[in-house]
C-alpha positions in Angstrom: 0.0 -0.2 -0.1 1.2 3.4 -0.9 2.4 5.5 2.2 1.7 8.7 1.2 -1.3 9.1 3.0 -0.4 7.0 6.1 -2.6 4.4 7.4 -5.4 6.6 8.7 -5.6 8.4 5.4 -5.7 5.1 3.4 -8.4 3.8 5.5 -10.5 6.5 5.3 -10.1 6.2 1.2 -11.1 2.5 1.6 -14.2 3.3 3.6 -15.2 6.0 1.6 -14.7 3.7 -1.5 -17.0 1.1 0.2 -19.7 3.5 1.0 -19.6 5.4 -2.3 -20.0 2.1 -4.5 -22.4 0.5 -2.2 -24.9 0.2 -5.3 -22.0 -2.3 -6.8 -22.7 -4.6 -3.9 -26.5 -4.0 -3.3 -28.2 -3.7 -6.7 -29.9 -7.0 -6.6 -30.9 -7.0 -2.9 -32.2 -3.4 -3.5 -34.4 -4.1 -6.5 -35.7 -7.3 -4.9 -36.7 -5.3 -1.8 -38.4 -2.7 -3.8 -40.3 -5.4 -5.7 -41.1 -7.9 -2.9 -41.4 -5.5 0.2 -42.8 -2.2 -1.3 -44.6 -3.8 -4.2 -43.2 -1.7 -7.1 -43.0 -3.2 -10.5 -39.4 -3.8 -12.1 -39.6 -0.7 -14.0 -40.6 1.4 -10.9 -38.0 -0.4 -8.9 -35.2 0.2 -11.4 -36.3 3.8 -11.8 -35.8 4.6 -8.2 -32.2 3.0 -8.3 -31.7 4.8 -11.5 -32.7 8.0 -9.8 -29.9 7.4 -6.9 -27.5 6.8 -9.9 -28.4 9.8 -11.9 -27.8 11.9 -9.0 -24.3 10.4 -8.5 -23.6 11.1 -12.1 -24.5 14.9 -12.1 -22.6 15.4 -8.9 -19.5 13.8 -10.0 -19.7 15.7 -13.4 -20.0 19.0 -11.3 -17.2 18.3 -8.7 -14.6 16.3 -10.7 -13.5 19.5 -12.7 -13.0 21.4 -9.5 -11.3 18.6 -7.7 -8.1 20.5 -7.2 -9.8 23.6 -5.9 -12.3 21.8 -3.3 -11.8 20.9 0.4 -12.0 17.3 -0.1 -12.3 16.4 3.5 -15.2 18.8 3.9 -17.1 17.8 0.9 -16.6 13.9 1.8 -17.9 14.7 5.2 -20.9 16.4 4.2 -21.5 14.3 1.2 -21.7 10.8 3.1 -23.5 12.6 5.9 -26.5 14.1 3.9 -26.6 10.6 2.0 -27.0 8.8 5.3 -29.7 11.1 6.4 -31.5 10.7 3.0 -31.5 6.9 3.1 -32.6 6.8 7.1 -35.5 9.1 5.8 -36.2 6.5 3.0 -36.7 3.7 5.8 -39.8 5.9 6.9 -42.0 6.0 3.9 -43.4 4.0 1.3 -44.4 6.8 -1.1 -42.9 6.5 -4.4 -42.4 10.1 -5.2 -40.8 10.8 -1.6 -38.4 7.9 -2.2 -37.6 9.0 -5.7 -36.5 12.4 -4.3 -34.6 10.7 -1.2 -33.0 8.5 -3.8 -31.8 11.5 -6.1 -30.4 13.5 -3.1 -28.6 10.6 -1.6 -26.9 9.8 -5.0 -25.9 13.5 -5.2 -24.3 13.6 -1.8 -22.6 10.3 -1.8 -21.2 10.7 -5.2 -19.7 14.1 -4.3 -17.7 12.3 -1.4 -16.8 9.3 -3.7 -15.3 11.9 -6.1 -13.2 13.2 -3.6 -11.9 9.8 -2.8 -11.2 8.6 -6.2 -9.2 11.9 -7.0 -7.1 11.5 -4.0 -6.6 7.8 -4.8 -5.2 8.7 -8.5 -2.6 11.0 -6.9 -1.4 8.3 -4.6 2.1 6.9 -5.1 0.6 3.7 -7.0 -3.0 4.3 -7.9 -3.6 0.8 -9.6 -2.3 -0.8 -6.1 -4.4 1.7 -4.1 -7.5 0.9 -6.1 -6.9 -2.9 -5.9 -7.0 -2.5 -2.3 -10.1 -0.3 -2.3 -11.9 -3.2 -4.4 -10.5 -6.0 -1.9 -11.9 -3.9 0.9 -15.0 -3.5 -1.0 -15.3 -7.2 -1.4 -15.0 -8.1 2.1 -17.5 -5.3 3.0 -19.8 -7.0 0.1 -19.4 -10.4 2.0 -20.5 -9.3 5.1 -23.2 -7.3 3.6 -24.4 -10.3 1.4 -24.2 -12.4 4.4 -26.1 -10.5 7.1 -28.6 -8.3 5.0 -30.9 -10.8 3.5 -31.9 -12.3 7.1 -31.9 -8.9 8.6 -34.6 -8.0 5.8 -36.6 -11.2 6.3 -36.6 -10.9 10.2 -37.4 -7.2 10.5 -38.8 -5.9 6.9 -37.6 -4.4 4.0 -37.2 -0.8 5.1 -34.2 -2.1 7.1 -32.2 -2.1 4.0 -32.4 1.6 4.1 -31.4 1.9 7.8 -28.3 -0.2 6.8 -27.4 1.8 3.9 -27.8 4.9 6.2 -25.7 3.6 8.9 -22.7 2.8 6.4 -22.9 6.5 4.9 -22.9 8.1 8.5 -20.0 5.7 9.6 -18.2 7.1 6.3 -19.0 10.6 7.0 -17.5 10.2 10.7 -14.2 8.3 9.5 -13.9 11.2 6.8 -14.2 14.0 9.5 -11.7 12.5 11.4 -9.0 11.1 9.0 -9.6 12.0 5.3 -6.2 12.8 3.9 -5.4 16.4 2.6 -3.5 16.5 -0.8 -0.5 18.7 0.5 2.1 18.9 -2.5 5.7 18.4 -2.0 8.3 20.5 -4.0 8.7 17.6 -6.3 4.9 17.1 -6.9 4.6 20.8 -7.4 7.0 20.6 -10.0 4.9 17.8 -11.4 2.0 19.7 -11.1 3.3 22.7 -13.3 3.8 20.1 -16.2 0.5 18.7 -15.8 -1.5 19.3 -19.3 -4.6 21.2 -19.0 -6.2 19.0 -21.5 -7.3 15.2 -21.0 -5.9 13.1 -23.6 -8.1 11.7 -26.2 -7.2 8.2 -25.2 -8.8 8.8 -21.6 -11.9 9.7 -23.1 -12.2 6.4 -25.0 -11.4 4.5 -21.7 -14.0 6.4 -19.9 -16.8 5.5 -22.5 -15.5 2.1 -22.6 -15.8 1.3 -18.9 -19.2 3.6 -18.8 -20.6 0.8 -21.2 -19.4 -2.0 -19.2 -21.2 -0.3 -16.3 -24.4 -0.6 -18.1 -24.1 -4.2 -18.8 -23.1 -4.7 -15.0 -26.2 -2.7 -13.5 -28.5 -4.0 -16.4 -27.8 -7.6 -15.5 -26.8 -7.6 -11.6 -29.9 -5.5 -10.8 -32.1 -8.3 -11.7 -29.8 -11.3 -10.6 -31.9 -12.0 -7.8 -35.6 -11.6 -9.5 -34.5 -13.9 -12.7 -33.4 -16.5 -10.0 -36.7 -16.5 -8.5 -38.4 -16.4 -11.6 -36.7 -19.8 -12.6 -37.9 -21.1 -9.2 -34.7 -21.3 -7.4 -34.9 -21.1 -3.7 -34.3 -18.1 -1.8 -31.7 -19.6 0.3 -29.7 -21.0 -2.7 -29.7 -17.4 -4.2 -28.4 -16.3 -1.1 -25.5 -18.8 -1.2 -24.8 -17.7 -4.8 -24.5 -14.0 -3.5 -22.3 -15.0 -0.7 -19.8 -16.8 -3.1 -20.1 -13.6 -5.5 -18.9 -11.7 -2.4 -16.0 -14.1 -1.8 -15.1 -14.2 -5.3 -15.0 -10.3 -5.7 -12.4 -10.3 -2.8 -10.0 -12.7 -4.6 -10.5 -10.8 -7.9 -9.7 -7.5 -6.1 -6.6 -9.0 -4.8 -5.6 -10.6 -7.9 -6.0 -7.4 -9.8 -3.4 -5.7 -7.4 -0.9 -8.6 -7.3 -1.1 -9.2 -11.0 -0.3 -5.7 -11.8 3.0 -6.2 -13.4 2.3 -9.8 -14.5 -0.3 -9.4 -16.8 -0.7 -7.0 -19.7 -3.4 -4.1 -19.3 -4.3 -4.6 -23.0 -5.1 -8.2 -22.3 -7.2 -7.4 -19.3 -9.2 -4.6 -21.4 -9.9 -6.8 -24.2 -10.9 -9.6 -22.3 -13.3 -8.0 -19.7 -16.1 -6.9 -22.0 -16.1 -10.4 -23.8 -16.5 -12.3 -20.6 -19.2 -9.8 -19.3 -21.1 -10.8 -22.6 -20.7 -14.2 -22.1 -21.7 -14.6 -18.3 -24.8 -12.0 -18.7 -26.3 -14.3 -21.5 -25.6 -17.4 -19.5 -27.2 -16.1 -16.3 -30.3 -14.6 -18.3 -30.8 -17.5 -20.6 -30.0 -20.8 -18.4 -32.8 -22.7 -16.8 -30.5 -25.0 -14.7 -29.2 -23.8 -11.3 -25.5 -25.0 -11.8 -25.0 -22.5 -14.8 -26.7 -19.7 -13.4 -24.9 -20.0 -10.1 -21.7 -20.0 -11.9 -22.4 -17.1 -14.1 -23.9 -15.0 -11.2 -20.9 -15.7 -8.8 -18.3 -14.5 -11.1 -20.2 -11.8 -13.0 -19.3 -8.7 -10.7 -15.6 -9.9 -10.3 -15.0 -9.3 -14.3 -16.1 -5.6 -13.5 -14.0 -5.2 -10.5 -10.8 -6.6 -11.9 -11.0 -5.0 -15.5 -11.9 -1.6 -13.6 -8.7 -1.8 -11.6 -6.5 -1.9 -14.6 -8.7 0.9 -16.3 -8.0 3.1 -13.3 -4.3 2.4 -13.1 -3.8 3.1 -16.5 -6.1 6.4 -16.9 -4.2 7.6 -13.7 -1.1 7.4 -15.7 -2.4 9.0 -18.5 -4.2 12.1 -16.9 -1.7 12.9 -14.0 -4.0 15.8 -12.9 -6.6 13.4 -11.1 -9.5 15.0 -12.5 -10.4 12.4 -14.7 -10.3 10.0 -11.8 -12.4 12.3 -9.7 -14.9 11.7 -12.4 -14.8 7.8 -11.7 -18.4 7.8 -10.2 -19.7 9.4 -13.4 -17.8 6.9 -15.4 -19.4 4.1 -13.7 -22.8 5.5 -12.7 -23.8 7.0 -15.9 -23.7 3.7 -17.1 -25.1 2.2 -14.2 -27.8 4.6 -14.0 -29.3 3.5 -17.3 -28.7 -0.1 -16.5 -31.5 -0.9 -13.8 -34.4 1.2 -15.5 -33.1 -0.2 -19.1 -33.1 -3.8 -17.7 -36.5 -3.4 -16.2 -37.9 -2.1 -19.5 -36.3 -4.6 -21.4 -37.7 -7.5 -19.2 -41.2 -6.0 -19.2 -41.1 -5.8 -23.0 -39.1 -9.0 -24.0 -38.3 -10.8 -21.0 -34.9 -11.8 -19.2 -33.1 -12.9 -22.6 -33.5 -9.4 -23.9 -30.7 -8.4 -21.2 -28.3 -10.8 -22.7 -28.8 -9.4 -26.5 -28.4 -5.8 -24.9 -25.2 -6.8 -23.1 -23.8 -8.1 -26.6 -24.6 -4.6 -28.1 -22.9 -2.4 -25.1 -20.1 -5.0 -24.8 -19.1 -4.8 -28.3 -19.0 -1.2 -28.4 -16.9 -1.3 -25.1 -14.4 -3.6 -26.6 -13.9 -1.2 -29.7 -13.4 1.8 -27.3 -10.7 -0.2 -25.3 -9.0 -1.2 -28.6 -9.2 2.8 -29.4 -7.3 3.5 -26.5 -4.3 1.7 -27.2 -4.5 2.6 -31.0 -4.2 6.6 -30.2 -0.5 6.1 -29.7 -0.5 8.1 -26.2 -0.7 5.3 -23.7 2.3 5.5 -21.3 4.4 2.1 -20.9 3.1 -0.2 -18.5 5.5 -1.9 -16.0 6.9 -5.1 -17.5 4.4 -7.9 -17.6 4.5 -11.5 -18.2 1.5 -11.7 -20.5 
């Protein structure tokens, strides 16, 4: 781990990443609770989560260009605090319009905080490794979350999911208040900053579009992973086991992304990610047997986690200002915002197999974008790799 921010600073960044990326872990339960407990249809449920993600995109696009001028600790602390209050409020109502407003504001607030964390991560001594550790931490949190939350919601009620969300955000706010690192430039880094280009390289934009399209497939498929399992007649306990296995695999994938930084080519990872995502999405949405469903679902999220770690490291090397990486929430959530409502609409019109077809379209375009990153000729050299 980079020691630039110290243990406490790095811990604050890890916790911020976990809280801000909560949707990556919670999407299937989130949608499932809105459908089963609140009795919204798939389109309505998807739209509520989409509003959270739209709020996240708007906030990230607004604060990322101002990253170097903002008080990162203050923004992170207030952002998670407001988001926590919104989720606690959501646990007290079942009115669709009020839930919609609370989801939107929660997304705005959490993403503002997350942008501060990701921009700071990108300024670390080794952004790839720091982001891999953040992914590992998110995987551990996901394992605990998936193991405990379904039992809590069954015992107490669906509204408890929002209480859990609120508690995570408020904890992140407290940690940020106490230990969030500030970016104090050394003489060397000040010299580096003077040479930082004002324009984000074209290759970075291709990478941003590519990872955003992977995020569409991620959210569109993962949001309805639980629902499609129930539709196929799989037992709730069996689906819960798959979710726990998924969380464990995510932990391993995040660790491997850090370990393999210098042992596998970034090019290989970026070209393989969209293809594997297409295959697993189609297996999950079309399989009638539990074994294939479980295997594809368990590995699905890890593809995004692993690929995104390499994308983050690559783009952080291409744009040394940290501005592009401060927009990481927008990169992921501009795609993820479309995913839940798009998935719900596709299911309503064409059934679950339609998601597989859409995954093929988005994945193909994502692959083309990643190819363009390396064709641009501006990609900085990667550390020596085996593959």
